[in-house]
C-alpha positions as a Markdown table, in Angstrom:
| # | Residue | x | y | z |
|---|---|---|---|---|
| 1 | Unk | -18.2 | 1.6 | 1.8 |
| 2 | Unk | -18.0 | 3.3 | -1.6 |
| 3 | Unk | -17.8 | 1.1 | -4.7 |
| 4 | Unk | -14.5 | 2.6 | -5.8 |
| 5 | Unk | -12.9 | 1.2 | -2.6 |
| 6 | Unk | -14.0 | -2.4 | -3.5 |
| 7 | Unk | -12.8 | -1.9 | -7.1 |
| 8 | Unk | -9.4 | -0.6 | -6.1 |
| 9 | Unk | -8.9 | -3.4 | -3.5 |
| 10 | Unk | -10.0 | -6.1 | -6.1 |
| 11 | Unk | -7.2 | -8.3 | -7.4 |
| 12 | Unk | -8.6 | -7.8 | -10.9 |
| 13 | Unk | -7.9 | -4.0 | -10.8 |
| 14 | Unk | -4.7 | -3.5 | -12.9 |
| 15 | Unk | -2.9 | -1.4 | -10.3 |
| 16 | Unk | -0.7 | -4.1 | -8.8 |
| 17 | Unk | -1.3 | -3.4 | -5.1 |
| 18 | Unk | -2.5 | -6.9 | -4.5 |
| 19 | Unk | 0.6 | -8.6 | -6.0 |
| 20 | Unk | 3.3 | -7.0 | -3.7 |
| 21 | Unk | 4.6 | -9.6 | -1.2 |
| 22 | Unk | 5.4 | -6.8 | 1.4 |
| 23 | Unk | 8.5 | -8.5 | 2.6 |
| 24 | Unk | 6.9 | -11.9 | 2.9 |
| 25 | Unk | 9.1 | -13.4 | 0.2 |
| 26 | Unk | 12.3 | -12.5 | 2.0 |
| 27 | Unk | 10.9 | -13.7 | 5.3 |
| 28 | Unk | 10.1 | -17.0 | 3.7 |
| 29 | Unk | 13.6 | -17.3 | 2.2 |
| 30 | Unk | 15.1 | -16.7 | 5.7 |
| 31 | Unk | 12.7 | -19.3 | 7.2 |
| 32 | Unk | 11.1 | -16.7 | 9.5 |
| 33 | Unk | 7.7 | -17.6 | 8.0 |
| 34 | Unk | 7.4 | -21.3 | 7.3 |
| 35 | Unk | 3.7 | -22.2 | 8.0 |
| 36 | Unk | 0.3 | -20.8 | 8.8 |
| 37 | Unk | 1.3 | -20.5 | 12.4 |
| 38 | Unk | 3.9 | -17.8 | 11.5 |
| 39 | Unk | 1.6 | -15.8 | 9.3 |
| 40 | Unk | -0.6 | -13.9 | 11.8 |
| 41 | Unk | 2.4 | -12.3 | 13.5 |
| 42 | Unk | 4.0 | -11.2 | 10.3 |
| 43 | Unk | 0.7 | -9.8 | 8.9 |
| 44 | Unk | -0.2 | -8.0 | 12.1 |
| 45 | Unk | 3.3 | -6.4 | 12.3 |
| 46 | Unk | 3.1 | -5.3 | 8.7 |
| 47 | Unk | -0.4 | -3.9 | 9.2 |
| 48 | Unk | 0.6 | -1.8 | 12.2 |
| 49 | Unk | 3.7 | -0.3 | 10.6 |
| 50 | Unk | 3.9 | -0.1 | 6.8 |
| 51 | Unk | 0.2 | -0.7 | 6.5 |
| 52 | Unk | -0.6 | 2.1 | 8.9 |
| 53 | Unk | 1.6 | 4.6 | 7.0 |
| 54 | Unk | 0.0 | 3.6 | 3.7 |
| 55 | Unk | -3.5 | 3.9 | 5.2 |
| 56 | Unk | -2.7 | 7.3 | 6.6 |
| 57 | Unk | -1.5 | 8.7 | 3.3 |
| 58 | Unk | -4.4 | 7.2 | 1.4 |
| 59 | Unk | -6.9 | 8.8 | 3.8 |
| 60 | Unk | -5.0 | 12.1 | 3.5 |
| 61 | Unk | -5.1 | 11.9 | -0.3 |
| 62 | Unk | -8.9 | 11.3 | -0.2 |
| 63 | Unk | -9.3 | 14.3 | 2.1 |
| 64 | Unk | -7.2 | 16.4 | -0.2 |
| 65 | Unk | -9.1 | 15.3 | -3.3 |
| 66 | Unk | -12.5 | 16.1 | -1.8 |
| 67 | Unk | -11.3 | 19.7 | -1.0 |
| 68 | Unk | -9.7 | 20.2 | -4.4 |
| 69 | Unk | -6.4 | 21.3 | -3.0 |
| 70 | Unk | -4.0 | 23.5 | -4.9 |
| 71 | Unk | -0.5 | 24.9 | -4.4 |
| 72 | Unk | 1.7 | 21.9 | -4.5 |
| 73 | Unk | -0.2 | 19.8 | -1.8 |
| 74 | Unk | 0.2 | 16.6 | -3.8 |
| 75 | Unk | 4.0 | 17.2 | -4.0 |
| 76 | Unk | 4.1 | 17.7 | -0.3 |
| 77 | Unk | 2.2 | 14.5 | 0.4 |
| 78 | Unk | 4.6 | 12.6 | -1.9 |
| 79 | Unk | 7.7 | 14.0 | -0.2 |
| 80 | Unk | 6.4 | 13.2 | 3.2 |
| 81 | Unk | 5.6 | 9.6 | 2.3 |
| 82 | Unk | 9.1 | 9.3 | 0.7 |
| 83 | Unk | 10.6 | 10.4 | 4.0 |
| 84 | Unk | 8.6 | 7.7 | 5.8 |
| 85 | Unk | 9.8 | 5.0 | 3.4 |
| 86 | Unk | 13.6 | 4.6 | 4.1 |
| 87 | Unk | 14.0 | 1.6 | 1.7 |
| 88 | Unk | 14.7 | 2.6 | -1.9 |
| 89 | Unk | 13.3 | -0.8 | -3.0 |
| 90 | Unk | 10.0 | -0.1 | -1.2 |
| 91 | Unk | 9.8 | 3.4 | -2.7 |
| 92 | Unk | 10.3 | 2.0 | -6.2 |
| 93 | Unk | 7.7 | -0.7 | -5.6 |
| 94 | Unk | 5.2 | 1.9 | -4.3 |
| 95 | Unk | 5.7 | 4.2 | -7.3 |
| 96 | Unk | 5.5 | 1.3 | -9.8 |
| 97 | Unk | 2.1 | 0.3 | -8.3 |
| 98 | Unk | 1.1 | 3.9 | -8.2 |
| 99 | Unk | 1.8 | 4.4 | -11.8 |
| 100 | Unk | -0.2 | 1.4 | -12.8 |
| 101 | Unk | -3.1 | 2.5 | -10.6 |
| 102 | Unk | -3.0 | 6.0 | -12.0 |
| 103 | Unk | -3.2 | 4.6 | -15.6 |
| 104 | Unk | -6.2 | 2.5 | -14.8 |
| 105 | Unk | -7.8 | 5.2 | -12.7 |
| 106 | Unk | -7.6 | 7.8 | -15.4 |
| 107 | Unk | -9.8 | 5.6 | -17.5 |
| 108 | Unk | -12.3 | 4.7 | -14.7 |
| 109 | Unk | -12.5 | 8.1 | -12.9 |
| 110 | Unk | -11.2 | 10.9 | -15.2 |
| 111 | Unk | -10.9 | 14.1 | -13.2 |
| 112 | Unk | -8.9 | 17.4 | -13.0 |
| 113 | Unk | -7.9 | 16.3 | -9.6 |
| 114 | Unk | -5.9 | 13.3 | -11.0 |
| 115 | Unk | -4.5 | 15.5 | -13.7 |
| 116 | Unk | -3.2 | 18.0 | -11.1 |
| 117 | Unk | -1.8 | 15.2 | -9.0 |
| 118 | Unk | 0.1 | 13.6 | -11.9 |
| 119 | Unk | 1.4 | 17.0 | -13.0 |
| 120 | Unk | 3.0 | 17.5 | -9.6 |
| 121 | Unk | 4.0 | 13.9 | -9.1 |
| 122 | Unk | 4.3 | 12.0 | -12.4 |
| 123 | Unk | 5.2 | 8.7 | -10.5 |
| 124 | Unk | 3.0 | 8.9 | -7.5 |
| 125 | Unk | 3.1 | 6.6 | -4.5 |
| 126 | Unk | 0.4 | 3.9 | -4.6 |
| 127 | Unk | -1.5 | 5.0 | -1.4 |
| 128 | Unk | -1.6 | 8.6 | -2.6 |
| 129 | Unk | -3.1 | 7.9 | -6.0 |
| 130 | Unk | -5.4 | 5.3 | -4.6 |
| 131 | Unk | -6.7 | 7.8 | -2.0 |
| 132 | Unk | -7.1 | 10.5 | -4.6 |
| 133 | Unk | -9.2 | 8.1 | -6.8 |
| 134 | Unk | -11.4 | 7.2 | -3.9 |
| 135 | Unk | -12.0 | 10.9 | -3.2 |
| 136 | Unk | -12.7 | 11.7 | -6.9 |
| 137 | Unk | -15.3 | 8.8 | -6.9 |
| 138 | Unk | -17.0 | 10.2 | -3.8 |
| 139 | Unk | -15.6 | 7.9 | -1.2 |
| 140 | Unk | -14.4 | 8.8 | 2.3 |
| 141 | Unk | -10.9 | 8.9 | 3.9 |
| 142 | Unk | -12.0 | 5.8 | 5.9 |
| 143 | Unk | -12.9 | 4.0 | 2.7 |
| 144 | Unk | -9.4 | 4.7 | 1.2 |
| 145 | Unk | -7.7 | 3.7 | 4.4 |
| 146 | Unk | -9.6 | 0.4 | 4.5 |
| 147 | Unk | -8.7 | -0.5 | 1.0 |
| 148 | Unk | -5.0 | 0.2 | 1.6 |
| 149 | Unk | -4.9 | -1.5 | 5.0 |
| 150 | Unk | -6.6 | -4.6 | 3.4 |
| 151 | Unk | -4.0 | -4.7 | 0.6 |
| 152 | Unk | -1.2 | -4.5 | 3.2 |
| 153 | Unk | -2.2 | -7.9 | 4.5 |
| 154 | Unk | -3.9 | -9.5 | 1.5 |
| 155 | Unk | -0.9 | -9.1 | -0.8 |
| 156 | Unk | 1.5 | -10.9 | 1.6 |
| 157 | Unk | -1.2 | -13.5 | 2.4 |
| 158 | Unk | -1.5 | -14.4 | -1.3 |
| 159 | Unk | 2.3 | -14.6 | -1.6 |
| 160 | Unk | 2.3 | -17.0 | 1.3 |
| 161 | Unk | -0.1 | -19.4 | -0.6 |
| 162 | Unk | 2.1 | -19.1 | -3.6 |
| 163 | Unk | 5.5 | -19.5 | -2.0 |
| 164 | Unk | 4.7 | -22.0 | 0.8 |
| 165 | Unk | 1.9 | -23.9 | -0.8 |
| 166 | Unk | -0.3 | -23.1 | 2.2 |
| 167 | Unk | -4.0 | -23.9 | 2.3 |
| 168 | Unk | -5.8 | -20.9 | 0.8 |
| 169 | Unk | -8.8 | -21.4 | 3.0 |
| 170 | Unk | -6.7 | -21.3 | 6.1 |
| 171 | Unk | -4.7 | -18.3 | 4.9 |
| 172 | Unk | -7.9 | -16.4 | 4.1 |
| 173 | Unk | -9.1 | -17.2 | 7.6 |
| 174 | Unk | -6.0 | -15.6 | 9.0 |
| 175 | Unk | -6.8 | -12.4 | 7.0 |
| 176 | Unk | -10.4 | -12.5 | 8.2 |
| 177 | Unk | -9.3 | -12.6 | 11.8 |
| 178 | Unk | -7.4 | -9.4 | 11.3 |
| 179 | Unk | -10.7 | -7.6 | 10.4 |
| 180 | Unk | -11.0 | -5.7 | 13.7 |
| 181 | Unk | -7.4 | -4.5 | 13.5 |
| 182 | Unk | -7.8 | -3.4 | 9.9 |
| 183 | Unk | -10.8 | -1.4 | 11.0 |
| 184 | Unk | -8.8 | 0.2 | 13.9 |
| 185 | Unk | -6.0 | 1.1 | 11.5 |
| 186 | Unk | -8.5 | 2.6 | 9.1 |
| 187 | Unk | -10.3 | 4.6 | 11.7 |
| 188 | Unk | -7.0 | 6.0 | 13.1 |
| 189 | Unk | -5.9 | 7.0 | 9.5 |
| 190 | Unk | -9.2 | 8.7 | 8.8 |
| 191 | Unk | -8.9 | 10.6 | 12.1 |
| 192 | Unk | -5.7 | 12.3 | 11.1 |
| 193 | Unk | -6.4 | 12.7 | 7.4 |
| 194 | Unk | -6.8 | 16.5 | 7.7 |
| 195 | Unk | -3.4 | 17.1 | 9.3 |
| 196 | Unk | -0.6 | 19.0 | 7.6 |
| 197 | Unk | 1.4 | 16.3 | 5.6 |
| 198 | Unk | 4.5 | 16.9 | 7.8 |
| 199 | Unk | 2.4 | 16.1 | 10.9 |
| 200 | Unk | 1.1 | 12.7 | 9.7 |
| 201 | Unk | 2.2 | 9.6 | 11.7 |
| 202 | Unk | 5.5 | 7.9 | 11.0 |
| 203 | Unk | 5.6 | 4.4 | 12.5 |
| 204 | Unk | 8.8 | 2.6 | 11.5 |
| 205 | Unk | 9.4 | -1.0 | 10.3 |
| 206 | Unk | 13.2 | -1.5 | 10.1 |
| 207 | Unk | 12.9 | -5.3 | 9.5 |
| 208 | Unk | 10.6 | -4.8 | 6.5 |
| 209 | Unk | 13.0 | -2.1 | 5.1 |
| 210 | Unk | 15.9 | -4.5 | 5.4 |
| 211 | Unk | 13.9 | -7.4 | 3.9 |
| 212 | Unk | 13.0 | -5.2 | 0.9 |
| 213 | Unk | 16.6 | -4.2 | 0.3 |
| 214 | Unk | 17.8 | -7.8 | 0.6 |
| 215 | Unk | 15.2 | -9.0 | -1.8 |
| 216 | Unk | 16.1 | -6.3 | -4.3 |
| 217 | Unk | 19.8 | -7.3 | -4.1 |
| 218 | Unk | 19.0 | -11.0 | -4.6 |
| 219 | Unk | 16.9 | -10.1 | -7.6 |
| 220 | Unk | 19.7 | -8.0 | -9.1 |
| 221 | Unk | 22.1 | -10.9 | -8.6 |
| 222 | Unk | 19.8 | -13.4 | -10.3 |
| 223 | Unk | 19.4 | -11.0 | -13.3 |
| 224 | Unk | 23.2 | -10.6 | -13.6 |
| 225 | Unk | 23.7 | -14.4 | -13.4 |
| 226 | Unk | 21.0 | -15.0 | -16.0 |
| 227 | Unk | 22.6 | -12.3 | -18.3 |
| 228 | Unk | 26.1 | -13.6 | -18.0 |
């Protein structure tokens, strides 16, 4: 695994991918996740849906960066990921994380590839910019997919510790037991990385979409109450 992959998946990297709860916060508020017993099912479901989409587009971005694509390819990747992200709240979160990752990445791995990407998509989705950075640094599509798949479960797992006061050792054990599935998702993503953007997989996660929208509404209501 390339060093860039480890850096981008590290909670100390200022991109924000590790702090997103991925719907866990709303699931906790609805008492759908209340203990360590509920966590494996939630994380597995997220990994196989939203996590797989993110891994696929990260791998595709690494493949594109390695080939030095031209002609609006980054814009096409961005549009296709948008189409696979029905929730406006999730799109906004992905772009906010992508922007933070791009800012940090331009310092760590300056490259004409990143300049071209940001010219075509000034607010890129997080998986796309992460994958591009892995490609710029010499990593593989599998490396990028692994980093994003890991973040898809590690972010919600960290949120579970914070929101429910769960034992961090037990929660990390849950994440570790997902290792084989993370590898399978990463291998699948790497295997389709060279496809035309419109042909990339599109698994759905309606519950996570609804959770994201509900959480955004609750946050807006809290802001209005605080401001009034």
